[in-house]
C-alpha positions as CSV (number, residue, x, y, z in Angstrom):
1,M,-89.4,38.0,43.9
2,A,-86.5,40.7,43.9
3,D,-85.2,41.5,47.1
4,K,-84.2,44.8,48.4
5,S,-80.5,44.9,47.1
6,K,-81.9,43.8,43.5
7,I,-84.2,46.9,43.4
8,L,-81.6,49.2,44.7
9,Y,-79.4,47.7,42.1
10,L,-82.0,48.5,39.2
11,L,-82.6,52.0,40.8
12,E,-78.9,52.8,40.5
13,R,-78.4,51.5,37.0
14,S,-81.5,53.6,35.7
15,L,-80.2,56.8,37.6
16,Q,-77.0,56.4,35.9
17,G,-78.6,55.9,32.2
18,K,-77.1,52.3,32.0
19,S,-80.1,50.1,32.4
20,S,-80.8,47.8,29.4
21,E,-84.1,47.2,28.2
22,E,-85.0,44.3,30.2
23,E,-84.0,46.0,33.3
24,E,-85.9,49.0,32.7
25,R,-89.0,46.7,32.1
26,E,-88.3,45.0,35.5
27,L,-87.9,48.3,37.4
28,E,-91.5,49.5,35.8
29,K,-93.0,46.6,37.0
30,I,-91.5,47.3,40.6
31,L,-92.4,50.9,40.4
32,L,-95.8,50.9,39.1
33,G,-96.7,48.5,41.8
34,E,-97.3,45.4,39.3
35,D,-94.5,43.4,41.4
36,N,-96.4,43.8,44.7
37,A,-94.2,41.1,46.2
38,S,-91.1,43.3,45.5
39,I,-92.6,46.3,47.2
40,N,-93.4,44.2,50.1
41,S,-90.1,42.8,50.6
42,F,-88.9,45.8,52.3
43,D,-88.3,45.2,55.9
44,N,-89.5,48.9,57.3
45,E,-93.0,49.8,57.3
46,L,-92.4,53.7,56.8
47,Q,-90.8,52.4,53.7
48,K,-93.5,50.4,52.2
49,Q,-96.0,53.2,53.0
50,E,-94.0,55.8,51.7
51,T,-93.1,53.8,48.5
52,E,-96.8,52.7,48.1
53,E,-98.7,56.1,49.0
54,V,-96.1,58.9,47.7
55,L,-93.8,57.1,45.2
56,L,-96.4,55.6,43.0
57,E,-98.6,58.6,43.0
58,K,-95.8,61.0,42.0
59,I,-94.6,58.2,39.2
60,H,-98.2,57.8,37.8
61,Y,-98.4,61.7,37.6
62,L,-95.2,62.0,36.1
63,K,-95.7,59.4,33.6
64,N,-99.2,60.7,32.4
65,K,-98.0,64.4,32.3
66,S,-94.3,63.9,30.8
67,K,-94.0,64.6,26.8
68,R,-90.6,63.0,27.2
69,G,-90.6,60.2,29.3
70,G,-87.8,57.3,28.8
71,S,-85.1,57.4,31.2
72,K,-85.3,60.7,32.5
73,F,-88.8,59.8,33.9
74,Y,-87.1,56.7,35.7
75,A,-84.3,58.9,36.7
76,I,-86.7,61.0,38.9
77,A,-88.4,58.0,40.3
78,A,-85.2,56.2,41.0
79,S,-84.2,59.3,43.0
80,L,-87.1,59.7,44.8
81,L,-87.2,55.8,45.9
82,C,-83.6,55.9,46.8
83,F,-84.2,58.9,49.0
84,L,-87.3,57.5,50.8
85,L,-85.3,54.2,51.7
86,A,-83.7,54.6,55.1
87,G,-80.2,55.5,54.5
88,A,-80.4,55.7,50.8
89,L,-80.3,59.5,50.5
90,Y,-77.0,60.1,48.7
91,M,-74.4,61.9,50.7
92,K,-70.5,62.3,50.6
93,Y,-68.2,64.0,53.2
94,S,-66.8,67.3,51.9
95,S,-64.6,70.0,53.1
96,S,-67.2,72.8,52.2
97,Y,-68.2,75.6,54.4
98,T,-70.0,74.7,57.7
99,P,-72.2,77.7,58.9
100,P,-71.0,78.3,62.4
101,V,-72.9,77.9,65.6
102,N,-76.0,79.9,66.2
103,A,-76.0,80.7,62.4
104,T,-79.3,81.9,60.6
105,V,-79.4,80.4,57.1
106,E,-82.2,82.3,56.1
107,K,-83.7,85.4,57.4
108,K,-87.4,84.9,57.7
109,E,-89.8,87.5,56.0
110,N,-92.8,88.5,58.1
111,Y,-95.6,86.5,56.3
112,T,-99.0,85.8,57.5
113,D,-101.7,83.2,56.4
114,E,-103.6,86.1,55.4
115,N,-101.1,87.1,52.5
116,K,-100.4,83.7,51.3
117,G,-101.1,83.4,47.9
118,V,-100.4,85.3,44.2
119,T,-100.8,88.6,43.5
120,L,-100.7,90.5,40.1
121,T,-99.8,93.9,39.8
122,L,-101.2,95.9,36.9
123,G,-99.9,98.6,34.9
124,D,-101.7,101.2,36.8
125,G,-100.5,100.3,40.3
126,S,-103.5,98.3,41.1
127,V,-103.0,95.0,42.8
128,L,-105.0,91.7,42.4
129,N,-104.9,88.8,44.7
130,L,-105.4,85.9,42.4
131,N,-106.2,83.6,44.8
132,E,-109.6,85.7,45.5
133,S,-110.2,87.1,42.0
134,Q,-113.3,85.9,40.1
135,Q,-112.9,83.5,37.1
136,G,-112.6,84.6,33.7
137,A,-111.6,88.1,32.7
138,I,-110.2,90.4,35.5
139,G,-108.6,93.1,33.4
140,N,-107.3,94.4,30.3
141,Q,-103.9,95.9,29.7
142,A,-102.6,96.9,26.3
143,N,-105.4,95.4,24.3
144,V,-104.8,92.2,25.9
145,E,-107.5,90.5,27.8
146,I,-106.2,89.0,31.4
147,H,-108.1,86.1,32.5
148,N,-107.9,84.0,35.8
149,Q,-108.5,80.7,34.6
150,E,-108.4,77.4,37.1
151,G,-105.3,78.5,38.6
152,T,-103.7,79.9,35.4
153,L,-103.1,83.4,34.4
154,L,-103.8,83.9,30.8
155,Y,-103.1,86.8,28.5
156,K,-105.2,87.0,25.5
157,P,-104.2,89.8,22.8
158,S,-107.5,91.0,21.5
159,S,-106.5,92.6,18.4
160,E,-103.5,92.5,16.3
161,N,-102.3,96.2,17.2
162,G,-101.2,97.0,20.3
163,E,-100.7,100.0,22.1
164,E,-97.4,101.6,21.8
165,K,-97.5,102.4,25.5
166,V,-96.2,99.3,27.0
167,A,-97.9,98.2,30.0
168,F,-95.8,96.2,32.5
169,N,-97.5,93.5,34.9
170,I,-95.7,91.8,38.0
171,V,-96.7,88.4,39.4
172,N,-95.6,87.6,43.0
173,T,-95.7,84.2,44.4
174,N,-95.3,84.1,48.5
175,R,-93.6,81.1,50.1
176,G,-95.1,77.7,49.6
177,T,-97.0,78.8,46.7
178,Q,-96.7,78.0,42.8
179,Y,-98.5,79.7,39.9
180,H,-98.8,79.1,36.0
181,L,-99.2,81.7,33.8
182,V,-99.2,82.1,29.9
183,L,-97.9,85.1,28.2
184,S,-99.5,87.4,25.4
185,D,-96.9,85.3,23.0
186,G,-97.9,82.0,24.0
187,T,-95.0,81.5,26.5
188,Q,-95.8,79.5,29.3
189,V,-94.3,80.2,32.6
190,W,-94.4,78.1,36.2
191,M,-93.5,80.2,39.1
192,N,-92.1,78.6,42.4
193,G,-92.5,80.3,45.7
194,D,-91.0,83.2,46.7
195,S,-90.5,84.7,43.3
196,E,-91.4,87.5,40.9
197,L,-92.0,87.8,37.2
198,K,-92.2,91.4,35.5
199,F,-93.6,91.3,32.0
200,P,-95.2,93.4,29.4
201,A,-98.7,92.7,28.9
202,R,-98.1,92.9,25.3
203,F,-94.7,92.3,23.4
204,N,-93.9,95.2,21.2
205,G,-90.6,95.9,19.5
206,E,-87.8,93.3,18.2
207,E,-87.5,91.4,21.4
208,R,-89.5,89.9,23.9
209,I,-88.0,90.7,27.6
210,V,-89.0,89.5,30.8
211,S,-87.3,89.7,34.4
212,L,-87.3,87.3,37.2
213,S,-86.3,87.0,40.8
214,G,-86.9,83.7,42.3
215,E,-87.3,80.3,40.4
216,A,-89.5,79.6,37.3
217,Y,-89.5,77.2,34.4
218,F,-90.0,78.6,31.0
219,E,-91.7,76.8,27.9
220,V,-91.0,79.9,25.3
221,A,-93.2,80.0,22.3
222,K,-91.2,80.0,18.8
223,D,-91.2,83.3,17.5
224,K,-88.7,85.4,15.1
225,K,-88.3,87.7,18.2
226,P,-85.6,86.7,20.8
227,F,-87.0,86.1,24.1
228,K,-84.9,87.4,27.0
229,V,-84.9,86.8,30.8
230,D,-83.3,89.5,32.7
231,V,-82.1,87.9,36.1
232,K,-79.7,89.5,38.5
233,T,-76.0,90.3,36.4
234,T,-77.3,87.6,33.6
235,T,-79.2,87.6,30.5
236,V,-80.7,84.3,29.3
237,K,-81.6,84.6,25.4
238,V,-83.5,82.3,23.4
239,L,-85.9,81.8,20.3
240,G,-87.7,78.8,21.5
241,T,-87.0,76.4,24.2
242,H,-87.7,74.7,27.6
243,F,-85.4,75.8,30.7
244,N,-85.4,76.7,34.4
245,I,-84.0,79.6,36.2
246,K,-83.1,79.5,40.2
247,A,-82.1,83.1,41.1
248,Y,-83.3,83.7,44.4
249,K,-82.3,87.0,46.1
250,D,-80.8,85.4,49.3
251,E,-78.6,83.1,47.1
252,A,-75.3,84.2,45.4
253,S,-75.5,81.5,42.7
254,L,-77.7,81.7,39.6
255,K,-78.7,78.4,38.0
256,T,-79.9,78.0,34.5
257,T,-80.7,74.5,33.4
258,L,-81.6,73.5,29.9
259,L,-84.1,70.9,29.0
260,E,-84.7,71.6,25.3
261,G,-83.3,73.5,22.7
262,S,-80.7,76.1,23.3
263,V,-79.9,79.4,25.1
264,Q,-77.3,81.9,25.0
265,L,-76.0,83.3,28.6
266,S,-74.5,86.7,29.0
267,N,-72.8,87.3,32.0
268,S,-69.8,90.2,32.9
269,G,-68.9,90.5,29.1
270,Q,-68.7,86.6,28.7
271,E,-71.2,84.7,26.4
272,K,-71.8,81.0,26.3
273,I,-74.1,78.6,24.8
274,L,-75.9,75.9,26.7
275,K,-77.3,72.7,25.4
276,P,-79.8,70.4,26.7
277,G,-78.7,68.7,29.8
278,Q,-76.2,71.2,30.8
279,E,-76.6,73.5,33.9
280,A,-75.2,77.2,33.9
281,I,-73.7,78.7,37.0
282,C,-72.9,82.5,37.6
283,T,-71.8,83.8,41.4
284,E,-72.2,87.0,42.4
285,G,-68.8,88.6,42.9
286,K,-67.4,86.4,40.4
287,N,-66.9,86.8,36.8
288,G,-67.6,84.1,34.1
289,I,-70.2,81.2,33.5
290,T,-69.6,77.8,34.5
291,I,-71.3,75.0,32.8
292,K,-71.7,71.3,34.0
293,E,-73.8,68.3,32.8
294,V,-76.7,67.5,35.0
295,D,-80.1,65.7,35.0
296,A,-81.9,68.5,33.9
297,E,-85.5,66.6,34.6
298,L,-84.5,66.9,38.2
299,A,-84.2,70.5,38.3
300,I,-87.7,71.1,37.6
301,G,-88.9,68.5,40.3
302,W,-90.4,71.4,42.2
303,K,-93.2,71.5,39.4
304,V,-94.6,68.2,40.7
305,G,-94.0,68.7,44.3
306,L,-90.3,67.4,44.8
307,F,-87.2,68.8,46.3
308,T,-84.2,67.9,44.2
309,F,-80.5,68.1,45.3
310,N,-77.3,67.8,43.5
311,D,-74.1,68.0,45.7
312,E,-75.9,70.4,48.1
313,P,-74.6,71.3,51.7
314,L,-77.0,70.8,54.5
315,D,-77.6,74.5,55.0
316,K,-78.8,74.8,51.1
317,V,-81.1,71.8,51.8
318,L,-82.5,73.5,54.7
319,Q,-82.6,76.9,52.9
320,Q,-85.0,75.3,50.1
321,I,-87.2,73.4,52.6
322,G,-87.3,76.6,54.8
323,R,-88.6,78.8,52.0
324,W,-91.3,76.5,51.0
325,Y,-92.6,75.9,54.6
326,D,-92.0,79.5,55.7
327,K,-89.5,78.5,58.5
328,E,-86.4,80.3,59.6
329,I,-83.4,78.0,59.8
330,I,-81.3,78.1,63.0
331,F,-77.7,76.1,63.4
332,A,-77.6,75.5,67.5
333,S,-74.7,73.3,67.1
334,A,-72.0,72.4,64.3
335,H,-73.0,69.6,61.8
336,N,-71.4,67.3,59.8
337,K,-69.8,68.3,56.6
338,V,-71.9,66.4,53.9
339,L,-73.2,67.0,50.5
340,F,-76.5,65.6,49.4
341,S,-77.8,64.4,46.3
342,G,-81.2,63.2,46.0
343,V,-85.1,64.0,45.8
344,I,-87.4,64.2,48.7
345,P,-91.2,65.0,48.1
346,V,-93.0,68.1,49.4
347,K,-95.5,67.1,52.2
348,E,-98.0,69.0,54.5
349,N,-96.1,67.5,57.4
350,L,-92.8,69.4,57.7
351,E,-91.5,66.5,60.0
352,K,-91.7,63.8,57.2
353,S,-90.1,65.9,54.7
354,L,-87.0,66.5,57.4
355,G,-87.0,62.9,58.5
356,P,-84.6,61.7,55.8
357,V,-82.3,64.5,56.1
358,A,-81.8,63.9,59.9
359,E,-81.3,60.4,59.3
360,A,-78.6,60.9,56.3
361,A,-77.0,64.2,58.0
362,N,-77.2,62.6,61.6
363,V,-78.6,65.7,63.1
364,K,-82.2,66.4,64.9
365,F,-84.9,69.2,64.1
366,T,-86.7,70.8,66.5
367,L,-89.6,72.8,65.6
368,K,-90.5,75.9,67.5
369,D,-92.6,78.8,66.6
370,N,-91.5,79.3,63.1
371,K,-88.0,78.3,63.3
372,I,-86.3,74.8,62.6
373,I,-83.5,74.5,64.9
374,V,-80.6,72.2,64.1
375,N,-78.7,70.2,66.5
376,N,-76.1,67.3,66.3
377,K,-77.5,64.1,67.6
378,Y,-74.7,63.4,69.9
């Protein structure tokens, strides 16, 4: 029977990509529940419950859905399990900026339960609530039929020759929602909450161009026409590839993470090529593009209900959580200067999502109205 320290050792090895085949097989038995004795060796009942009910569910989902698998899959699993274990959230002290007392990290928009969901704005200005729209054909733009199909917006060209006039459509997702759409060229887009995508119903001309605000994961259909994403002051150009873009209006940085293929980024006159496993960062008010090596699979954890953090300060961690749960973040007192790396599952119960963060940062959270109030424990 593997003890707790052995399990954490195997997880750390897998997360770093250093596992031998034998170690990966041993870890797989533990993660997939085949070695129940190992799971039961955890002395905290919450750890056991979270591991069995949440972690294994996510792992099975990822294993069934992932096309890539391998060590990347285990990196996600290892990060998640480490995060769920008491005190196992990776963090390190830093001299990074700490919001002042009473600072509001995120200004809350006036959302209500009635307007939660996803809307589609057609070229003529009419707006459809996709959560309430009937299934099947819901419109026609530029000789392209628009279908609402089991949570996916699908654009189906009805003829080879499109209209010369371009009909732009806009999809908006509110906080706490996600949506999947398939553009007329076959490109698939998964949109995170609080995001907006503007695109032509049919791509005409020599380029395929869309505009994004917020976060989305793209799997671009291969085509001789370049595919471009205009976001803030940056343009991401590809021919066929898989990548994630995070560019919310209330964040100064724009992050492009490449999973497959290659992309070219243009910002303030500078151009750089991104390779798989790299992330490009462009910051408002600063010229140039910074590139670093990352675990690209973790960048799309949100697609399967996981918050992912890589050396993020507490205010940024809470900003992401607050955005999903539609909460305003208030710092009532100063907090420890720590950077977080890890993964936490999205839950219906906000308190459970905040639990590991509170423990690792040594803070306490108070939920009042639509606010998360942050105080030091002592």
